[in-house]
N, C-alpha and C positions, 0 to 999 in steps of 0.2 A: 382637357380635350375629350375625355370620355362622356362628360355631361352634354357635349354638343353633338355626339354621334347617336343617331336613332336606330340604325340597323345593326343587328347582332353580328353580321359578317364584317361590318366596318369596325366594330369594337375589337373583334377577334384579330382582324388584320392589323389594327393599330398596335395591339399588345405584342403581336408577333414581330412586327417591324421594329418596335422599340427594343425588343429583346435581342435583335440582331444588328442594330445600328451602332452599338458600342464595341470598341476594340478591347483587347485584354487590359490595356493600360487606362481604360475609361474614356478614351477619346471618342467624341461623337462623330460618326461618319456623315459626310455631305451627301454621299450616294450609296446605294446598296443594290447589288446585282444578284439575282437568285434564279436558279433553274425553275421553269414554270411547273414541271411535274413534281419536283420536291416541295415547292411552295403549295401545290394542290394538297399534298399529303398533310403538310403542317397546318393548313387552314381547315382540314377536315372536309374537303369537297369530294363528293363521291364520283362525280363525272370524271371520265378518263380522257375523252377526246379534247385536245388542246383548245379547239374553238369553243367548246362548251365550258371548259374551265375559265377561259377568258370572259365569257358571258357572265359566269357566276361571280367573277371578281370585279366586273365593270362598275356595278352599283357601289361597292365598297370604295373603289378607286375614286369615283366621282364625289362621294361624300367626304373622303379624306382630303381631296383637293379643295372642295368647297369650304371645308373647315380650316383651311390654311396650313394643314400638316404637310401635304405634298405639293411641290411646285410643278413636277412633271413626272410622267410615267411613260417609258419607252419599251416597246416589245422588239427584241432582237432575235433574229433567226426565224426558222419555220418548223412547224410540226413538233415532233417530240423533243427537239433540241432548242426550243424557244427559251429565252431568258427574259426576265423582267428587270428593268433598270429603274429604280426609284430615285428621284431627286427630292431631298427634304428641304423644306423652307428654313432659311436661316433667320435669326432674330432681327437682323437689320434689313430684311427684305419686306416689301409690302405684302399685305394680305392678298393672295391671288384672287380671292372671291371679289374683292373690291375692284381689282384691275379688270376682271371679266365683266363686272357690272358696268364700269365706265366704257369698256369696249362695246358693250351692247347698245350704248347710246352714241356710238360712232365717234368716240374720242380716240385720237391716235394713240398707238402703243406707248411711245416714250412719254407722252403727256399723261396718259393714264397711270403709268408707273410712278411718275413724279407726284401726281396728285394723291395717289393712294399711299405714298410714302410720307409726304409732308403733312397731309390733312386727313388722316384715316377717320377721325371722329366726325368729319363733316360730309363725307361722301354720300352715305345712305340718306342723310337728312336733306342734302342738296337734291338728290334724285327725287325724293318724295315731294320736295317743294316745287321742282320743275313740273312733275306730273300734275300737281295741284293747280299750278298756274295755267298749264295747258288745258286742263279740264274746264277752266273758267272761260275758255274760248279766246284767250289772248294769243295773238299771232307772234310767234318767235321765229325770226328769220334764220338764226344760226343756233340751233339747239346745242350742239357740242360746245361751242364757244360760251354760250349762256351758262351751261352747267359748270364748265371749268371756272368761269368768273364767280359763280356763286360759291364754289368750294374755296377758291383762293383768296377771295376778298371778304373777310369776316366783318370788316367795318361797313362795307357797302350793303351787305346782305345779312341782316340779323334773322337767322332762321327761327321760326316758331317752334316751341317745345312740342307741340302736337298739331296735327291736322285733322280735319273732319273724318277722314277715312282711316286714321291711324288706329291700330289696335291698342287696347288698354294694356300697359306694360305688366301690371300685376296678373291680369288674366292670361297674358302670353306666357309668363313664367310658370303659372299653375298648369297650363296646358302642356308645356314642355315637360314638367315633372311627371305628369300622368303618362305621356308618351314614353319617357325614359323608363318608368316603372314597368309599363306594359312590355317594353322591349326586353328589359332585364328578365322578367318572368318567362317570356317566350324563349330567350336564350338559355335560361337555366333548364327549362323543360326539354329543349332540343339536346342540351348537353347530357342530361340524365338518360334520355331515350337512346342516344347514340352510344353512350358508354355501356348500357345494358345490352344492346345488340352486339357490340364487339366482345363483351365478356362471355356471351353465349357461344362464341365461335371456338373451334378447336385451337390449341396453342399455336400450331403452324399457320393457321388461317389468321389468327390474331396478328402474328408477325407480318404476314403479307399485307394486312390492313394498315398497320401503324409503324412498321419497321422503318420506312423512309423518314417518318416524322422523328423517331428517336435518333436515327443516325444524323439527321440535320441538326437537331438540338444538342447532341452530345459528342459530335465528332471533334470539337475543340477540347473540351475538358477531359475526355477519356482517351487513353492510349489505344493504339490499334489492337493490342492484346486484350484490353478490357472490353473493347467493342465486340471482339470475337466471342469472349465469354458471355457478354450480354446477349448476343444473338443465340448462342447455344442454350443458355438458361431459359430464354423466352420461348424458343422453339420446342423445348422439352416440357414446358409448362411449369418449371420451377419458379419462374417469375411471370406474372400476368402482364403480357406486353401492352394490352389495351389500357389497363389501369395505370401502368407506368407512364405511358405516353400522355395520358390526361394529366397526371401529376407533374410531369416534366413541363408541359405547356403552361400549366398554372404557375409553376415555380418561375418560369421565364417571364411570364406576364406580371408577376408581383415582385420581381427582382429578388427572389429567394433561391436563385439557381445555385449559388455557391453551397448553401447548406444542403440542398437536394443532392448535389454531386458528391459531397462528402459521405452522406448516408449511402448512396448508391455504390460508391467505391468499396465501402466496407461490406456491402452485401455481395459484391462480386469477388471478394477474396476467397481463395480455396478454403473449403470447410475442413476443420480439424478432424483427423481420423480418430 
């Protein structure tokens, strides 16, 4: 999935969602509901107004939906109490990007879902073939029916492997690699800059900046007493809250949260006198 996401915000949101969509017994959740402002902290978004937070997330939401990771995103409530309800795509569901593509060509919803489910490998090729035929000046009286027929009847329509305006696959792959590398470098630079800015803050200000992120990530594995100790140690400066938040986010994204929590719990134990 990460190789298909170009925006740093999209990759960060994907890692964060993956870290939260599994229950303690390893079950994968079909849906995930999160408070918007807590999610803002966890995503590292500086904007505080809910409307601006949503604008910052919109691009990531669109890219995750286009990549087939999310089926739907609903905003529940208003203002400071808004929640985001994510619906994740299941393995037996069609790629929503293919369904949207078919809908753009005026194919009905149920038919679009059926075609994207049964013939996913032919959808994009059929659309390109239709565009090519149309560009030749041929009159097509029923475009949606024609496209559906191309997709469903492989014997009647043998689609060409390439069309005159098709991009060279090798060049496309190389261009994608360059975009991914550039985005990764940009994300790394943003990460280092933001961490440096947070570490320059006073301990109490660091906690104000990242405390919600830590509580969101650690409220399940840590007890209420351990969370209180964590807050006290961070506010006193005994623990650098900013660095801990970045380490926790990275552990969640790389599925190393269990080891991270074990080390943190040991760090939170009372020091021997």
